[in-house]
N, C-alpha and C positions, 0 to 999 in steps of 0.2 A: 377435291373438286376440281374438274376442270369447266373450260369454258366452251362456249359456241355462239358465235354472234353476240357475244357480250350475254349470254345467259350462262349462269351456273348449272352444271352436271354434277349428276352424284353417279360415278361409273362405279357398275358390279360386273367382274369379268369372272364366267365361268371358265374353271380350265379342265375342258371335257373337250372331246370330238362326236361324243356319240351323238348323233340327232334325236333319239327317243329321249336321253336324259336334259336335253338343250331345252325341248318342246314343254316336259316337265316342270323345269326350273321356271322356263320362262310364264307357263300358266299359272303358277303359284306366286312367284315373286312380283308381279302385278298387284299382288293383293297390299302392298307397301302403300299404302294411302298419303302418310303423312310427309314424304317424301317427293316434292315437285322434281320434273326434269330427269327422273330417273334414266339412267343408259347403260342398259346390259348386252354384254359381248361375250364373244364367245372365243376358243383358240382359231377357229376357220376362219372366221373373221378377219382376225387377227393377223393370219398366215403363218401361225405356229404349226408346224407337221409334226414334230418330234414328238414321241410317245412314252412318256415317264414310265423308267423301270418301276415295276411292283412286286416287291421282295420280300415283303413286308408279313408278319405271322398273324396278323387281325387286319380287320377293316379298317381299323383308326389307324395303324401303322401305315397301311398304304396310302391313305387320304392324305396323311401327313409329309409323305415320300412324293407323293404326285403336287403337292402344294409347293414344296420347296421346288422341284425342279421349275414349275413354271414360274414361280416367285423370280427367282434367277435370272429367269429368261424374259421375263416381262418388264422387271424392276431395270434391269440394262437399257432396254427399248423405249418403255412408256414413263418408268419413275411410277412406283406404287406406294408412294408416301400417303397419296389423298385419294387413293383409289381400293376397292375391295376385292379381294381376290378368292373365289371360292374352287376349293376342290372336293371332290368327291368319292367315295368306295360305297360299295354295296354288293349284296349277293344275298344265294337262297340258301338254306342251313335245313337239309333232310334229317331227322331222328334217324330213319333207319337205317342210311346210310351212312350212320358216325359225323352226320354234319356236312355231308359233302352236298353240292359241290363248294358250297363257302368262299372263300375266298378267291377260287379258281374259279368261280360262276362264269368270269365272262371268256375263261380259257377251256371250261370243260370238253373234255373227249377229244381234246387238240385246238390249235390255234388255228387252223384251217376251215374250222366247221362254221357254218352260219349259223344264226340264232335259231333257225328253224329245226337244223340240223341236231344243233345240242339241246332243243329240246326233245326230240325223237330220242335222244340218247339218254336222256335221264328216264324217258317214260320207259323205255327198253331195259333197265336197271330195275328199274320199279314193276316192273308185270308181275311178279309171283308175290308183290307185297300187298294184302289184302286191305281194305279200305280205312278199316279201323287202327291203323299202322301205319299211316301213311303222312304222319304229323310234320309240318314242315314251318318255318321262321323266314321271314324277309328282314333283312336288317341293311341300313344306312348310315352311315356318317359320314357328315360334311367337317371340313376344317377351314377356317377363314383366317384370313392374315392380312396386312395392309389398314391404312387410315389409322394408325396409332398401335396395331395389333401385330407385334413381331412373329413373323415367320415363325422363330423358334421355341415360339410359345404360341402357338394358336387357340382360338376359341374353336372347341369341339362340342356339335350334335350331333344326337345319337337317338335314333328308332328303330324300335324292331315291331314287328305284327305277326302275331301269330297266325297260322291256317292250316290246313291240307293241302295236299296233291292229287288233282286231279287225276283220273284214269285217263281222259282223253282231251286233246288242245278243245277250247273254246272259246270265242271271241276274237274279236281283230282288231279292239282298240286299246293297244299296247305293245310291249317288246320283252325285250328275252322270256323271263319265264311269267311272263303276267298272263298267257293262255292257260296255266297248270295249276297256279293259285289261287284257292279260294281261302280267302281270310274266315277268320271263325266269329260266327255268327249272320254268315253270308250265305246264300246257294249258288253266288256266281261268283266268276273268274274273275280276276282286276281288269283282265282282257275285254269282259262280257261289261264291265259298267264304263256309265257316262262320264266325263271328265268330273263334273260336277261331283259324282260320286267318290271317285278316286281323290280327289283332293280331300277328303274326308277320311280315307283311309288306308291310305298306300302309304309304305313305309319312307318313300322319298318325301312325298307332302307333308307328310307329320316333322321329317326333319328339316325341312325347308321352312315350316311354320313357327318352329322354336329359334331357326333362326330371324326371320323377320319379327316373330316379337322381341327379341336381343336387340335388334337396329333400332325398332320401334320407339324401343326405352332408354 
């Protein structure tokens, strides 16, 4: 706990620079109703510009790697014994592309590409793939340390959502591959859905909700 003007605050730090992820985390973490004076911060606010290495072979390994990097940095400056640090790794796995882009989702096609260019790159690779062979999966892994949880044995929360890849981009309420991903049982891409809809179906929201349940209990 940290104090501000005599009021105890529970601080949760999001170990990310990604503005889209920050928005989704904040939108979902406000559902924590049993903790008063909750303070949510992220790396940009704390002046941490270092980009953690992601050399793992799985989403979980990368999430742990990022957690360890930022824990060391922030523990030295803030002290994380009474704070919670969250890291996350997520991505898209397309069955017909042997699981690509997978853990390379944020760097697919080259680090210099923008999100929009990455989406176009994926669409181009799939242009000959028929609609019944465009199955895909969105995966999110959250790693948590601090407040009694050791960084070398973090709590892990994982969620996977099955769906398919649209042949064209649809919607503007999202980032990354959201304009292409249609969750199974739905006709709209994640980027076409409202925030309320996304909170119940997106891979990241489902993983965040698992963390919320853990924290609440």
